[in-house]
N, C-alpha and C positions, 0 to 999 in steps of 0.2 A: 800149598798154593800151586796151581797149574799154570801152564804157559799162557793160556788165554786171559786169565785174570791178571797175571803179571804184565802182559802186554797192554791191557787197558789201563792199568795203574800207571805204568811208565809213560804211555802216550798222553794220558790226562795230565800227569805232572809236567811233562815237557811243554804241553800247550799252555797250561796256566803259568808256568815259570817264564816262558818266552813272551807271553802276552804282558806280564808284569814288567819284564825287562824292556819291552818295546815302549811301554807307557812311561817308564821312569828313566830309561837310559838312552836307548837308540832304537829308531824304527827298523833298523837293519835286522833286529832279532826276529822280525816277522818272516824273514826268509827261512829261518830254521822251523818256525811254526808251519809254514807251507810245506817244507820238506817232510815233516812228520805227517801232515794231512795227506800228501801225495802217496807216501808209503802205505798208509792205511787204506787209501782208495785203491791202489794197484793190488794190494794183497787180497782184497775182496774178490778180485777176478782171477788172480794167478795162484792164490794160496801159498805165496812165498813172501816172507818179510824178513829183513836182516835181523831184526830184534828177536823174532821167534827162533831163528838159528842160534843166536847168542844165548838165549834162555835155555834152549835144549842142551847146548854145550855146557851150561852151568849146572845141569842136572835136573831141571824141571821137566815134568811129564806133561804130555798133551792131555787135554780133557778126554776122558773115556778110554785112555790107554790102560791096558792090563799088564801087570808085572809078568815077566817071562820066568818060567821055572829055571832053576839053576841047571846048567848044562845044555839048555836049549839054544839052538842057533837061529 
């Protein structure tokens, strides 16, 4: 799995989970839904997203990245 697929998976899960929580628990969960949407919106323009940074730190590779040979800097 690459970063782009994982990002879509996590964002979709957060939107569905917070929509369900807003429907059955508290409408305040929609603030988190808006936060996810705003991050996706701004990342389209800036190519920076906190979740992408976390996924890369976790070891996932970006789509189309090629592995570096050992010893290459």
